C-alpha positions as CSV (number, residue, x, y, z in Angstrom):
1,M,-0.9,-2.9,12.6
2,L,-3.8,-2.8,9.6
3,N,-5.9,-4.9,11.8
4,S,-6.2,-2.4,14.7
5,I,-8.1,-0.1,12.2
6,A,-10.5,-2.9,10.8
7,I,-13.7,-1.4,12.2
8,F,-12.9,1.8,10.7
9,V,-12.7,0.2,7.1
10,L,-15.8,-1.8,7.6
11,L,-17.6,1.4,7.6
12,F,-16.4,2.8,4.6
13,C,-15.1,0.1,2.3
14,S,-17.3,-3.1,2.9
15,A,-17.2,-5.4,0.0
16,S,-17.5,-9.1,-1.2
17,A,-15.1,-8.9,-4.1
18,L,-13.0,-11.6,-5.0
19,S,-11.2,-13.0,-8.0
20,P,-13.4,-15.9,-9.8
21,N,-10.2,-16.9,-11.5
22,F,-7.9,-17.3,-8.4
23,L,-10.1,-17.9,-5.5
24,P,-10.2,-21.4,-5.3
25,C,-6.3,-21.4,-5.4
26,Q,-6.2,-18.7,-2.5
27,L,-8.4,-20.4,-0.2
28,L,-6.4,-22.3,2.6
29,K,-6.6,-25.8,2.5
30,G,-6.6,-28.7,5.1
31,L,-3.4,-30.1,6.5
32,D,-4.1,-33.2,4.4
33,E,-4.5,-31.4,1.2
34,D,-2.1,-30.1,-1.3
35,P,-2.1,-26.3,-0.8
36,L,-1.9,-25.8,-4.5
37,T,-5.2,-27.8,-5.3
38,D,-7.1,-25.7,-7.6
39,C,-3.9,-23.4,-8.7
40,P,-2.9,-22.6,-12.3
41,P,-0.3,-25.4,-13.3
42,G,3.3,-24.6,-12.2
43,T,2.2,-22.4,-9.3
44,L,4.8,-21.9,-6.7
45,F,4.1,-21.9,-3.0
46,V,5.8,-19.6,-0.6
47,S,5.0,-20.1,3.3
48,S,6.9,-18.3,6.2
49,A,5.4,-21.2,8.4
50,D,4.2,-24.2,6.2
51,P,6.9,-26.7,6.0
52,R,5.3,-27.9,2.6
53,A,6.5,-24.7,0.9
54,R,9.4,-24.6,-1.6
55,F,10.4,-21.1,-0.6
56,S,9.9,-19.3,3.0
57,D,10.1,-15.7,1.0
58,V,8.5,-14.0,-1.9
59,Q,11.9,-12.6,-3.3
60,T,13.4,-16.0,-3.6
61,A,10.5,-17.4,-5.3
62,V,10.7,-14.5,-7.6
63,R,14.3,-14.9,-8.3
64,S,14.0,-18.6,-9.1
65,L,11.6,-17.7,-12.1
66,P,13.2,-18.0,-15.6
67,E,12.7,-14.9,-17.8
68,E,10.1,-16.4,-20.1
69,G,6.6,-17.7,-19.5
70,S,3.8,-16.6,-17.1
71,Y,3.9,-17.7,-13.6
72,T,1.7,-17.6,-10.4
73,I,3.1,-17.5,-6.7
74,L,0.7,-18.4,-4.1
75,I,1.9,-16.7,-0.7
76,G,0.9,-18.5,2.4
77,A,-0.9,-16.6,5.5
78,G,1.9,-14.8,7.4
79,E,4.4,-12.1,7.9
80,Y,7.0,-11.3,5.4
81,N,9.9,-8.9,6.3
82,E,11.5,-8.4,3.1
83,V,11.6,-6.4,-0.1
84,V,10.2,-7.8,-3.2
85,N,11.7,-6.7,-6.5
86,V,10.5,-7.9,-10.2
87,T,12.6,-7.1,-13.0
88,R,11.3,-10.0,-15.3
89,A,9.3,-8.9,-18.3
90,S,7.0,-12.0,-18.6
91,P,3.7,-12.0,-16.7
92,L,3.8,-12.5,-12.9
93,T,0.6,-12.9,-10.6
94,L,0.9,-13.1,-6.7
95,L,-1.8,-14.4,-4.7
96,G,-2.4,-14.0,-1.0
97,Q,-4.1,-16.9,0.9
98,L,-7.4,-16.4,2.3
99,D,-9.4,-18.1,4.8
100,P,-12.8,-19.4,3.9
101,K,-14.4,-18.6,7.4
102,T,-13.6,-15.1,6.5
103,A,-13.2,-14.5,2.7
104,F,-16.9,-14.6,2.1
105,E,-18.1,-12.5,4.8
106,S,-20.4,-9.7,3.2
107,S,-18.6,-7.1,5.3
108,A,-15.1,-8.1,4.3
109,N,-12.7,-6.2,2.8
110,A,-8.9,-5.6,2.0
111,S,-8.1,-4.8,5.6
112,T,-9.9,-7.5,7.2
113,R,-9.7,-10.3,4.9
114,N,-6.2,-10.3,3.9
115,L,-3.8,-12.7,5.7
116,V,-0.5,-11.8,3.9
117,H,1.5,-8.8,5.0
118,I,4.6,-8.0,3.0
119,W,6.6,-5.2,4.8
120,N,10.0,-3.4,5.4
121,N,11.1,-0.5,7.7
122,V,13.4,1.4,5.4
123,F,12.9,5.3,4.8
124,V,14.7,7.6,2.8
125,Q,18.1,9.0,4.4
126,T,20.9,11.3,2.9
127,G,22.4,10.0,-0.4
128,M,19.4,7.4,-1.2
129,D,17.0,7.8,-4.0
130,D,13.4,7.5,-2.8
131,A,13.2,4.2,-4.8
132,Q,15.3,2.5,-2.4
133,S,12.9,2.4,0.4
134,A,10.1,0.6,-1.5
135,V,8.5,-2.5,-0.1
136,L,7.6,-3.8,-3.8
137,T,9.4,-2.6,-6.9
138,V,8.3,-3.7,-10.5
139,A,10.9,-2.2,-13.0
140,P,13.4,-3.7,-15.4
141,S,16.6,-2.2,-13.8
142,F,18.0,-0.5,-10.9
143,N,18.4,2.8,-13.0
144,A,14.7,2.3,-14.3
145,S,13.4,2.1,-10.6
146,L,15.2,5.5,-9.7
147,I,12.8,8.4,-9.3
148,G,15.5,11.2,-9.0
149,A,14.9,14.7,-8.0
150,G,13.3,17.9,-9.3
151,P,10.5,18.2,-11.7
152,T,12.1,16.0,-14.6
153,G,13.3,13.1,-12.2
154,A,15.6,10.4,-13.3
155,P,16.9,10.1,-16.9
156,L,14.6,8.3,-19.4
157,Q,15.5,4.7,-19.8
158,P,15.3,3.0,-23.1
159,L,13.8,-0.4,-21.9
160,F,10.5,-1.8,-20.5
161,G,10.0,-4.4,-18.0
162,N,6.9,-6.5,-16.7
163,T,3.9,-6.3,-19.4
164,D,1.4,-7.9,-16.9
165,F,2.2,-7.8,-12.8
166,K,-0.7,-8.6,-10.6
167,A,-1.5,-8.9,-7.1
168,Y,-4.5,-10.1,-5.0
169,N,-5.1,-9.7,-1.7
170,I,-2.0,-8.7,-0.2
171,D,-1.2,-6.0,2.5
172,F,1.9,-4.1,1.6
173,E,3.5,-1.8,4.3
174,N,6.3,0.3,5.1
175,R,6.4,0.1,8.9
176,A,9.5,2.8,9.3
177,A,7.2,5.8,8.7
178,N,5.3,7.9,10.9
179,F,4.1,11.6,10.4
180,S,7.7,13.1,11.3
181,I,9.8,10.8,9.2
182,S,11.0,11.1,5.4
183,Q,9.8,9.4,2.5
184,A,9.2,6.0,2.9
185,L,7.7,4.1,-0.1
186,V,5.4,0.9,-0.5
187,T,5.7,0.6,-4.4
188,D,7.6,1.6,-7.1
189,I,6.3,0.7,-10.4
190,S,8.3,2.0,-13.6
191,Y,8.4,0.8,-17.0
192,A,5.6,-1.8,-16.4
193,N,2.1,-2.6,-16.5
194,A,0.7,-3.5,-12.8
195,S,-2.6,-4.2,-11.2
196,F,-3.8,-4.7,-7.7
197,Y,-7.0,-6.2,-6.5
198,G,-8.4,-6.3,-3.0
199,C,-4.9,-5.0,-1.6
200,T,-3.6,-2.5,0.9
201,F,-0.8,0.0,0.8
202,A,0.4,1.8,4.1
203,S,2.9,4.3,4.7
204,Y,2.9,8.2,5.5
205,Q,5.0,10.0,2.7
206,D,5.1,8.8,-0.8
207,T,3.2,5.5,-0.3
208,W,2.3,5.0,-4.0
209,Y,4.6,5.7,-6.8
210,T,3.7,5.1,-10.5
211,G,7.0,5.8,-12.5
212,R,7.9,6.6,-15.8
213,N,6.3,5.1,-18.7
214,A,4.4,2.8,-16.2
215,S,0.7,1.9,-16.2
216,T,-1.0,0.9,-13.0
217,Y,-4.5,-0.1,-12.0
218,V,-5.8,-0.6,-8.3
219,V,-9.4,-1.8,-7.5
220,D,-11.1,-2.6,-4.2
221,S,-8.2,-1.5,-2.1
222,I,-7.0,1.1,0.6
223,V,-4.1,3.5,0.3
224,F,-2.9,4.9,3.7
225,G,-0.7,8.3,3.8
226,Q,0.1,11.7,4.9
227,T,2.1,13.5,2.3
228,D,2.0,13.3,-1.7
229,Y,1.0,9.6,-0.9
230,L,-0.2,9.2,-4.3
231,F,2.7,10.4,-6.7
232,G,4.1,9.7,-9.9
233,F,5.3,10.1,-13.5
234,G,3.1,7.7,-15.3
235,T,-0.5,6.9,-15.8
236,A,-2.3,5.4,-12.5
237,W,-6.1,4.5,-12.3
238,F,-7.5,4.0,-8.8
239,Q,-11.0,2.3,-8.8
240,N,-13.2,1.8,-5.9
241,V,-10.3,2.6,-3.3
242,V,-10.3,4.3,0.2
243,L,-7.6,7.0,0.3
244,A,-7.1,7.1,4.2
245,N,-5.5,10.5,5.4
246,R,-3.3,9.8,8.4
247,A,-2.2,13.4,8.5
248,C,-2.1,16.2,6.3
249,G,1.1,17.5,4.3
250,G,1.6,18.6,0.6
251,G,-1.4,17.2,-1.1
252,I,-2.9,13.5,-1.5
253,A,-1.6,13.4,-5.1
254,A,1.6,15.0,-6.6
255,W,2.1,14.0,-10.1
256,K,4.7,15.0,-12.9
257,G,4.3,15.2,-16.7
258,T,6.5,15.8,-19.7
259,N,6.2,16.0,-23.2
260,L,5.5,13.0,-25.5
261,S,8.9,13.2,-27.0
262,D,10.3,12.0,-23.6
263,A,7.8,9.1,-23.2
264,P,5.5,8.5,-26.0
265,G,2.0,7.2,-25.7
266,N,2.1,8.0,-21.8
267,R,-1.3,9.7,-20.8
268,Y,0.3,10.7,-17.5
269,G,-1.7,11.4,-14.3
270,A,-3.7,10.0,-11.4
271,Y,-7.4,9.2,-11.9
272,I,-9.5,8.5,-8.8
273,A,-13.1,6.9,-9.6
274,N,-15.8,5.9,-7.4
275,S,-13.7,6.1,-4.4
276,K,-13.7,7.5,-0.8
277,I,-11.4,9.8,0.8
278,I,-11.5,9.8,4.7
279,R,-9.6,10.6,7.7
280,S,-7.7,7.6,9.0
281,P,-8.5,6.3,12.6
282,D,-4.8,6.5,13.2
283,A,-4.5,10.1,11.9
284,N,-2.4,12.5,13.8
285,A,-5.0,14.5,15.8
286,T,-3.2,17.8,15.5
287,T,-2.7,17.9,11.8
288,V,-5.7,16.1,10.4
289,T,-8.6,16.8,13.0
290,T,-7.9,20.5,13.2
291,G,-6.3,20.9,9.7
292,K,-7.5,20.1,6.3
293,C,-5.7,18.0,3.5
294,F,-5.4,19.2,0.0
295,L,-6.6,17.0,-3.0
296,G,-3.3,17.5,-4.6
297,R,-0.3,19.8,-5.6
298,P,1.8,19.8,-8.9
299,W,5.2,17.9,-8.9
300,N,5.9,19.7,-12.2
301,D,3.6,22.3,-14.1
302,L,2.3,19.6,-16.5
303,A,0.6,17.5,-13.6
304,T,-2.5,15.9,-14.0
305,T,-5.0,14.5,-11.3
306,V,-8.8,13.8,-11.8
307,Y,-11.4,12.7,-9.2
308,L,-14.5,11.0,-10.6
309,R,-17.5,10.4,-8.4
310,T,-15.6,10.4,-5.1
311,F,-16.8,10.9,-1.6
312,M,-14.5,13.3,0.3
313,D,-15.1,13.8,4.2
314,D,-14.5,17.0,6.1
315,S,-10.9,16.5,6.1
316,I,-10.5,18.0,2.7
317,E,-9.3,21.4,2.1
318,P,-12.2,23.6,0.6
319,A,-9.8,25.1,-1.8
320,G,-9.1,21.6,-3.1
321,W,-5.4,22.3,-4.5
322,T,-2.3,24.0,-3.4
323,P,1.0,25.2,-5.2
324,F,3.9,22.7,-4.7
325,D,5.8,24.9,-2.2
326,S,7.0,28.6,-1.8
327,A,9.6,28.3,-4.5
328,R,6.7,27.4,-7.1
329,P,3.9,29.5,-5.5
330,V,1.5,29.3,-8.3
331,I,-0.4,26.6,-10.0
332,M,0.3,27.1,-13.5
333,N,-2.4,26.8,-16.2
334,T,-0.6,24.1,-17.9
335,T,-1.4,21.9,-14.8
336,F,-4.9,20.0,-15.2
337,Y,-6.9,19.4,-12.0
338,A,-10.7,18.4,-12.5
339,E,-13.4,16.8,-10.4
340,F,-16.8,15.4,-11.6
341,N,-19.6,14.7,-9.3
342,S,-17.6,15.0,-5.7
343,T,-19.7,14.3,-2.8
344,G,-19.3,14.5,1.1
345,P,-18.7,17.6,3.3
346,G,-15.2,17.8,1.4
347,G,-16.7,17.7,-2.0
348,N,-18.3,21.0,-2.0
349,T,-16.7,22.4,-4.9
350,T,-17.8,26.1,-4.6
351,A,-14.4,27.2,-2.9
352,R,-12.0,25.3,-5.1
353,V,-9.2,27.2,-6.8
354,P,-10.1,28.7,-10.4
355,L,-8.0,26.3,-12.2
356,D,-9.8,23.6,-11.0
357,H,-12.3,21.9,-13.7
358,I,-15.6,21.1,-12.5
359,L,-16.5,18.4,-15.4
360,T,-19.9,18.3,-16.8
361,E,-21.2,14.9,-17.5
362,R,-20.4,15.1,-21.0
363,E,-16.8,15.9,-20.2
364,A,-16.7,13.3,-17.5
365,R,-17.2,10.6,-20.3
366,A,-13.8,11.0,-21.7
367,Y,-12.4,9.8,-18.5
368,T,-12.6,6.0,-18.7
369,I,-10.1,3.1,-18.5
370,D,-10.0,2.7,-22.1
371,G,-9.6,6.6,-22.7
372,V,-6.8,7.2,-20.0
373,F,-5.0,4.1,-21.0
374,L,-5.3,5.0,-25.0
375,E,-6.5,1.4,-25.2
376,R,-8.4,-1.5,-23.6
377,P,-5.5,-2.9,-21.3
378,K,-5.1,-6.7,-21.7
379,W,-3.1,-6.8,-18.3
380,I,-6.3,-5.7,-16.4
381,D,-8.6,-8.6,-14.7
382,Y,-12.1,-7.2,-15.7
383,E,-13.6,-10.5,-14.3
384,Y,-12.7,-9.2,-10.7
385,A,-16.3,-8.3,-9.5
386,Y,-16.7,-5.1,-6.9
């Protein structure tokens, strides 16, 4: 499905970024070579087609791992119709195989380069928590993965899960979704640290969730959605990403915040830096071509969303931000919405709502990875160039 929009992505997300640490392992090998050549010691190989693989699905490989120790799983090119659930606390890295014929093309990107597609087609129905529709869940327990309802969400859990989850060059999709269906998540990252490199995430409503006490970092990637497709309760940094509007509903980002006694040390919020917001080529014509998308709406009154140096095409509503719904018709002054150096047709801030903070260059300097996460996160791969 994502390959059908490759031409569009080439125009907006060309890159030559790859991992210097893992690329030799990721490259497809010949039939007479060990597929794990150049991989970290102990790497597990998963393939839906290669008989040399020890596992045919990702979840079985994840379940086979002991609780202690760092592990890497190499996923062979192919389609994986499954749900991946990571509860272990020790570091885990998922690598998508790459074709050496296309991996190094100067115009290659997450949509055209990636050969691994992990997907399901579950959407939220009566009696379900939103989390139960996720394609990828990284959380220490079922209760920790739950999102809950209302401005405070599910009860706080006294535990923490994976300290260093990484994924490279994988497409994660919820294929149940369309513009008329309910929530259908791609990720649920809760009580964990997770980072993603050269990946895609595709759904319509609630594509990406960074949950309670979670910290996430996404770089050189693409997120497709329609309604509140970046939503969360934790701290999320999106660097050099494309946000592709398939339709307009709610806002692009819907975030919660709470007081520090509930989740000490959590900065809360969505931070989008050096990125692009554009109309997806598979957008619903009646809602995106003729309508406009809001940058965000407050899931509760302590929501935080900041856009830094982001290109915005003409699918963006000039006001920028909107109240959550008719029951909460005002954006409270405890909500923090901000922009710095927005560009493009939708980046004109002259008609933004009064509560939008248009940051000065000096004010914008406070919004760095270290500043947002309150430390230099050791779980981020800073050698991934983009």
